[in-house]
LOMILO-316104 format. One record per residue: chain; residue number from 1; x, y, z of N, C-alpha, C in turn. Coordinates in steps of 0.1 Angstrom, whole numbers. Layout:
BEGIN
SITE   c     k      nX      nY      nZ     caX     caY     caZ      cX      cY      cZ
SITE   A   NUM       X       Y       Z       X       Y       Z       X       Y       Z
...
// end
This chain:
BEGIN
SITE   c     k      nX      nY      nZ     caX     caY     caZ      cX      cY      cZ
SITE   A     1       9     -13      -1      -1      -1       0       9      12      -1
SITE   A     2       4      22     -10      16      34      -9       9      46      -9
SITE   A     3      -6      46      -6     -12      55      -1     -29      54       1
SITE   A     4     -36      60      11     -48      57      12     -59      68      10
SITE   A     5     -67      66       1     -76      75       2     -92      77      11
SITE   A     6     -89      82      21     -98      80      32    -113      82      30
SITE   A     7    -113      92      22    -129      97      19    -134      84      10
SITE   A     8    -128      78       0    -134      66      -6    -133      50       1
SITE   A     9    -123      52      12    -118      38      17    -115      30       8
SITE   A    10    -102      34       3     -97      25     -10     -80      30      -6
SITE   A    11     -73      20      -9     -58      21     -11     -54      19     -24
SITE   A    12     -42      28     -25     -34      28     -38     -25      15     -35
SITE   A    13     -28       2     -43     -16      -7     -42      -7     -11     -54
SITE   A    14       5     -14     -50      12     -18     -59      20     -33     -55
SITE   A    15      22     -41     -65      27     -53     -63      42     -50     -59
SITE   A    16      48     -61     -48      60     -62     -44      64     -76     -48
SITE   A    17      78     -78     -46      84     -92     -47      88     -94     -31
SITE   A    18      85    -108     -27      79    -118     -34      64    -118     -34
SITE   A    19      59    -121     -48      46    -120     -48      39    -133     -46
SITE   A    20      27    -131     -39      21    -142     -33       5    -142     -34
SITE   A    21      -1    -149     -42     -15    -147     -45     -22    -158     -43
SITE   A    22     -29    -165     -34     -40    -177     -34     -53    -174     -34
SITE   A    23     -57    -182     -41     -72    -181     -47     -74    -194     -54
SITE   A    24     -85    -202     -48     -90    -216     -57     -99    -211     -65
SITE   A    25    -107    -200     -67    -116    -195     -76    -106    -189     -87
SITE   A    26     -99    -180     -83     -91    -170     -94     -77    -171     -94
SITE   A    27     -72    -180     -97     -58    -183    -100     -52    -171    -109
SITE   A    28     -42    -163    -103     -35    -151    -114     -21    -154    -109
SITE   A    29     -13    -152    -117       1    -148    -119       3    -131    -116
SITE   A    30      17    -128    -114      19    -115    -111      16    -107    -123
SITE   A    31      18    -111    -135      13    -104    -148      -1     -99    -148
SITE   A    32     -10    -110    -145     -22    -107    -145     -30    -102    -136
SITE   A    33     -22    -101    -124     -25     -92    -112     -23     -79    -112
SITE   A    34      -9     -76    -120      -6     -63    -124     -17     -54    -134
SITE   A    35     -20     -66    -144     -29     -62    -154     -45     -57    -149
SITE   A    36     -48     -67    -138     -58     -62    -129     -59     -50    -121
SITE   A    37     -50     -49    -113     -45     -35    -109     -47     -24    -116
SITE   A    38     -41     -23    -127     -39     -13    -137     -56      -9    -140
SITE   A    39     -62     -18    -145     -75     -17    -148     -83      -9    -137
SITE   A    40     -78     -12    -125     -86      -8    -113     -78       6    -108
SITE   A    41     -71      12    -116     -61      23    -113     -52      24     -99
SITE   A    42     -52       9     -96     -44       6     -86     -53       8     -73
SITE   A    43     -63      11     -72     -74      15     -61     -81       3     -57
SITE   A    44     -77      -4     -43     -84     -14     -38     -93     -10     -27
SITE   A    45    -105     -15     -25    -112     -12     -11    -104     -16       1
SITE   A    46    -106      -8      11     -97     -11      21    -101     -24      29
SITE   A    47    -115     -29      25    -122     -39      32    -116     -55      25
SITE   A    48    -111     -50      15    -100     -64       6     -86     -65       9
SITE   A    49     -84     -57      18     -70     -58      23     -68     -66      36
SITE   A    50     -54     -75      35     -53     -83      47     -38     -78      51
SITE   A    51     -34     -72      61     -24     -66      66     -15     -78      70
SITE   A    52      -1     -79      63       9     -86      69      17     -78      76
SITE   A    53      20     -83      87      32     -72      96      42     -80     100
SITE   A    54      51     -71     105      63     -79     112      64     -77     122
SITE   A    55      77     -81     130      79     -83     145      79     -67     148
SITE   A    56      80     -58     140      85     -42     146      73     -35     155
SITE   A    57      58     -39     150      47     -34     156      49     -19     150
SITE   A    58      53     -15     136      51      -4     133      37      -1     126
SITE   A    59      32     -12     120      19     -11     113       8     -17     125
SITE   A    60       9     -21     136      -3     -27     144     -16     -16     145
SITE   A    61     -12      -4     145     -25       2     144     -33       4     133
SITE   A    62     -26       5     123     -30       2     106     -38      -9     108
SITE   A    63     -30     -22     108     -38     -33     108     -51     -34     116
SITE   A    64     -51     -31     129     -61     -31     137     -73     -21     130
SITE   A    65     -71     -11     124     -82      -3     118     -87     -10     107
SITE   A    66     -79     -17      99     -84     -23      86     -93     -34      93
SITE   A    67     -88     -41     102     -96     -52     107    -112     -46     111
SITE   A    68    -111     -38     118    -124     -28     123    -133     -26     113
SITE   A    69    -126     -19     102    -132     -18      90    -140     -30      85
SITE   A    70    -133     -41      83    -139     -52      74    -148     -55      84
// end
């Protein structure tokens, strides 16, 4: 996530390495996902994000806010 548009509850999302996407319904590789994001202008509803955090705790409040929104 590179930016958040709070008024629309959407986040600007860019792919990073390593890329991991798991779905039994819609299997996509990195190229297909990039095309999907481009079609959406890289805007993803916050409710569709699942925060991956690390041991630093730097994004704990962000993760909690997104969980409450979902």
